[in-house]
C-alpha positions as CSV (number, residue, x, y, z in Angstrom):
1,X,-22.0,-18.8,6.4
2,X,-20.1,-20.0,3.8
3,X,-18.6,-18.3,1.0
4,X,-17.0,-19.2,-2.3
5,X,-14.0,-16.8,-2.7
6,X,-12.4,-16.6,-6.0
7,X,-8.5,-16.2,-5.4
8,X,-6.8,-14.5,-7.9
9,X,-3.1,-14.5,-8.3
10,X,-0.1,-12.4,-10.6
11,X,3.2,-12.9,-11.5
12,X,5.9,-10.4,-12.6
13,X,7.8,-10.5,-15.5
14,X,11.0,-8.9,-17.5
15,X,12.7,-8.8,-20.4
16,X,10.1,-7.8,-23.0
17,X,10.0,-4.2,-24.8
18,X,6.7,-4.4,-27.0
19,X,4.6,-1.7,-25.6
20,X,1.2,-3.4,-26.7
21,X,2.1,-7.0,-25.6
22,X,3.4,-5.5,-22.3
23,X,-0.4,-3.7,-21.9
24,X,-2.1,-6.7,-22.9
25,X,0.1,-9.4,-20.5
26,X,-0.5,-6.6,-17.7
27,X,-3.9,-6.1,-18.5
28,X,-4.4,-10.1,-18.1
29,X,-1.6,-10.8,-15.1
30,X,-2.4,-7.5,-12.7
31,X,-5.3,-5.4,-13.8
32,X,-7.8,-8.1,-14.6
33,X,-7.2,-10.0,-11.3
34,X,-7.4,-6.7,-9.2
35,X,-10.7,-5.5,-10.6
36,X,-12.4,-8.7,-11.4
37,X,-11.6,-10.3,-8.1
38,X,-12.9,-7.2,-6.4
39,X,-16.0,-7.3,-7.9
40,X,-16.6,-11.0,-7.7
41,X,-16.3,-10.4,-3.9
42,X,-18.7,-7.7,-3.9
43,X,-21.2,-9.8,-5.7
44,X,-21.0,-12.4,-3.4
45,X,-21.1,-10.4,-0.2
46,X,-24.3,-8.5,-1.7
47,X,-25.7,-11.8,-2.1
48,X,-24.7,-12.5,1.4
49,X,-26.6,-9.7,2.9
50,X,-23.1,-8.8,4.2
51,X,-23.5,-5.4,6.5
52,X,-20.3,-3.8,5.4
53,X,-17.3,-4.3,3.2
54,X,-13.9,-3.0,4.4
55,X,-11.7,-3.1,1.0
56,X,-7.8,-2.5,1.5
57,X,-6.6,-0.4,-1.6
58,X,-3.4,1.6,-1.6
59,X,-2.0,5.3,-1.8
60,X,-1.2,4.3,-5.1
61,X,-4.7,4.8,-5.8
62,X,-4.7,8.4,-4.8
63,X,-1.6,10.3,-5.3
64,X,-0.3,9.4,-9.0
65,X,-1.6,12.2,-10.8
66,X,0.5,14.7,-12.6
67,X,-2.0,17.6,-12.2
68,X,-1.9,17.9,-8.3
69,X,0.0,20.7,-7.0
70,X,3.3,20.2,-5.3
71,X,1.7,22.3,-2.4
72,X,-1.7,20.2,-1.9
73,X,-2.2,18.2,0.9
74,X,-3.0,14.7,-0.6
75,X,-6.3,13.1,1.1
76,X,-9.3,10.9,0.3
77,X,-10.7,13.4,-2.2
78,X,-7.3,12.9,-4.4
79,X,-7.5,10.1,-7.4
80,X,-4.6,9.1,-9.3
81,X,-4.8,9.6,-13.1
82,X,-5.8,6.1,-15.0
83,X,-4.8,7.9,-18.4
84,X,-1.2,9.3,-16.5
85,X,-0.8,5.3,-15.4
86,X,-1.4,4.1,-18.6
87,X,1.1,6.1,-20.5
88,X,3.9,5.8,-17.9
89,X,3.0,2.0,-17.6
90,X,2.2,2.1,-14.1
91,X,-0.1,-0.8,-14.1
92,X,-0.1,-1.4,-10.0
93,X,-1.3,2.5,-9.5
94,X,-3.6,1.9,-12.6
95,X,-5.0,-1.2,-11.1
96,X,-5.6,-0.2,-7.9
97,X,-7.1,3.0,-9.0
98,X,-9.7,0.7,-11.0
99,X,-10.2,-1.6,-8.6
100,X,-11.4,0.9,-6.1
101,X,-13.1,3.2,-8.4
102,X,-15.5,0.2,-9.3
103,X,-16.2,-1.0,-5.6
104,X,-17.2,2.6,-4.4
105,X,-19.7,2.4,-7.9
106,X,-20.7,-1.1,-6.9
107,X,-21.5,0.2,-3.7
108,X,-23.5,3.5,-5.0
109,X,-25.5,1.4,-7.1
110,X,-26.4,-1.6,-5.0
111,X,-26.6,0.1,-1.5
112,X,-23.9,-2.5,-0.3
113,X,-21.8,-0.4,2.2
114,X,-18.5,-0.4,1.2
115,X,-15.7,1.6,3.1
116,X,-12.2,1.6,1.4
117,X,-8.2,2.0,3.1
118,X,-5.4,3.4,1.5
119,X,-2.4,2.5,3.5
120,X,0.8,3.8,2.3
121,X,4.4,1.9,2.7
122,X,3.4,-1.2,5.2
123,X,6.2,-2.2,7.5
124,X,5.9,-4.2,10.5
125,X,6.3,-8.0,11.8
126,X,5.8,-10.6,9.0
127,X,3.8,-13.6,9.5
128,X,5.7,-16.0,7.4
129,X,8.9,-16.3,6.0
130,X,8.2,-18.2,2.7
131,X,6.8,-15.1,0.9
132,X,8.2,-11.3,1.5
133,X,5.8,-8.6,0.5
134,X,7.1,-6.0,-1.9
135,X,6.9,-3.3,1.3
136,X,8.8,-5.6,3.3
137,X,11.6,-5.8,0.5
138,X,12.0,-2.1,0.7
139,X,13.4,-2.3,4.2
140,X,15.4,-5.8,3.6
141,X,17.2,-4.2,0.9
142,X,18.2,-1.0,3.0
143,X,19.0,-3.2,5.7
144,X,21.2,-6.0,3.3
145,X,23.3,-2.6,2.0
146,X,22.3,-2.4,-1.7
147,X,25.2,0.0,-3.4
148,X,22.6,2.8,-3.8
149,X,19.4,4.4,-3.3
150,X,17.0,7.1,-4.7
151,X,16.6,9.3,-1.5
152,X,12.6,9.3,-1.5
153,X,10.0,10.4,0.5
154,X,8.4,7.7,2.2
155,X,5.0,7.5,4.1
156,X,5.7,4.4,6.3
157,X,2.4,2.7,8.4
158,X,2.8,-0.3,10.8
159,X,0.6,-3.3,9.6
160,X,-0.6,-3.4,13.3
161,X,-2.0,-0.2,13.0
162,X,-3.6,-0.8,9.5
163,X,-5.4,-3.7,10.8
164,X,-6.7,-1.3,13.6
165,X,-7.7,0.9,10.8
166,X,-9.4,-1.6,9.2
167,X,-11.4,-2.4,12.1
168,X,-12.9,0.9,13.1
169,X,-14.0,1.1,9.4
170,X,-15.7,-2.3,10.1
171,X,-17.2,-1.2,13.4
172,X,-18.2,2.4,13.4
173,X,-21.4,3.1,11.8
174,X,-20.3,6.7,11.0
175,X,-17.4,5.4,8.5
176,X,-17.8,5.8,4.9
177,X,-16.1,6.4,1.7
178,X,-12.1,6.1,1.6
179,X,-9.5,6.8,4.2
180,X,-6.2,7.3,3.5
181,X,-4.0,5.6,6.4
182,X,-0.1,6.6,6.5
183,X,1.5,7.5,9.9
184,X,5.4,8.9,9.5
185,X,6.7,10.5,6.6
186,X,10.8,10.0,6.0
187,X,13.5,10.8,3.6
188,X,15.3,7.1,2.8
189,X,18.6,8.6,3.9
190,X,17.0,9.9,7.4
191,X,15.1,6.0,7.3
192,X,18.9,4.7,7.1
193,X,20.3,6.8,9.7
194,X,17.3,6.1,12.3
195,X,18.1,2.1,11.3
196,X,21.8,3.1,12.0
197,X,21.3,4.2,15.4
198,X,19.5,0.7,16.3
199,X,21.1,-1.5,14.2
200,X,24.8,-0.1,13.7
201,X,26.5,-3.1,12.8
202,X,24.9,-3.6,9.4
203,X,26.2,-2.9,6.2
204,X,23.9,0.3,5.2
205,X,23.8,2.1,1.4
206,X,26.1,5.2,1.6
207,X,25.1,6.6,-1.9
208,X,21.8,8.5,-2.2
209,X,20.5,9.9,-5.5
210,X,18.8,13.3,-4.7
211,X,15.0,13.2,-6.1
212,X,12.3,15.6,-6.0
213,X,9.1,13.9,-4.7
214,X,7.9,15.3,-1.5
215,X,4.1,14.4,-0.9
216,X,2.0,15.6,1.9
217,X,-0.4,12.7,3.1
218,X,-3.2,13.5,5.7
219,X,-4.9,10.9,7.7
220,X,-7.0,13.2,9.6
221,X,-10.6,11.9,8.3
222,X,-8.8,8.3,9.8
223,X,-7.9,10.0,13.1
224,X,-11.5,11.9,13.3
225,X,-13.0,8.3,13.3
226,X,-10.5,7.4,16.3
227,X,-7.4,6.0,14.8
228,X,-3.9,6.1,16.6
229,X,-0.3,4.8,15.7
230,X,2.7,3.4,16.8
231,X,6.0,5.4,17.2
232,X,8.5,4.8,14.3
233,X,11.0,3.2,16.3
234,X,8.7,0.7,17.4
235,X,7.7,-0.6,14.1
236,X,11.1,-0.4,12.8
237,X,12.4,-2.8,15.8
238,X,9.5,-5.1,15.3
239,X,9.9,-5.4,11.7
240,X,13.8,-6.2,11.9
241,X,13.2,-8.9,14.8
242,X,10.9,-10.6,12.9
243,X,13.0,-10.7,9.9
244,X,15.9,-12.2,12.1
245,X,13.2,-14.7,13.5
246,X,12.2,-15.7,10.1
247,X,15.9,-16.3,9.0
248,X,15.7,-13.3,6.3
249,X,18.3,-11.5,8.1
250,X,21.3,-12.5,10.0
251,X,21.6,-11.1,13.7
252,X,24.4,-8.5,14.1
């Protein structure tokens, strides 16, 4: 079976201050590719009579909502507030939410089986050094010693465990709807201390800015499907070793 897939790309830019101009540019460069690109693939899959589509979305489509109670466990029933994302110009969260909503709506209207996976911050070994994704940059910045960091509460998942989740969503007949995919919660300062214990010779940040951003995520639904995840230490070691091998980080 041959598919004609439309590959969409987007670029980042800065130094523009006009709100309306920013919204138009982000609509063209971030939102439209995410939404239209997803729609194009789904329509192609429907026409080709594909049995199931697994959409990789993001926790960005789940937790960005100021109306969620602080003590609420965040799960697949939660959605980011698109109007709030628009007001705060959080176009990444907006685009992820819009694309996933439209994908699941497409599934309801057409009968196409669509299952979405919403991963948190993704670490793990990289495949190539020419392009470094945003998640890997978070870890690389820590390892290279940026001056200060917000002590954010992060949820980490290994890219290999994410792949396992995608396969489960595809292969399990009972899989349906959305699945939140997150393994390990950790504060940024604690992450730095853990990295120090494994790689003590790097120049790590020493200044941490306190932030109140605790979020409790639940991957219980995915675990009931049979999903398991590896220890955080394994993810960190394999990530760092892959950066060294790719020439992104010096061995120390």
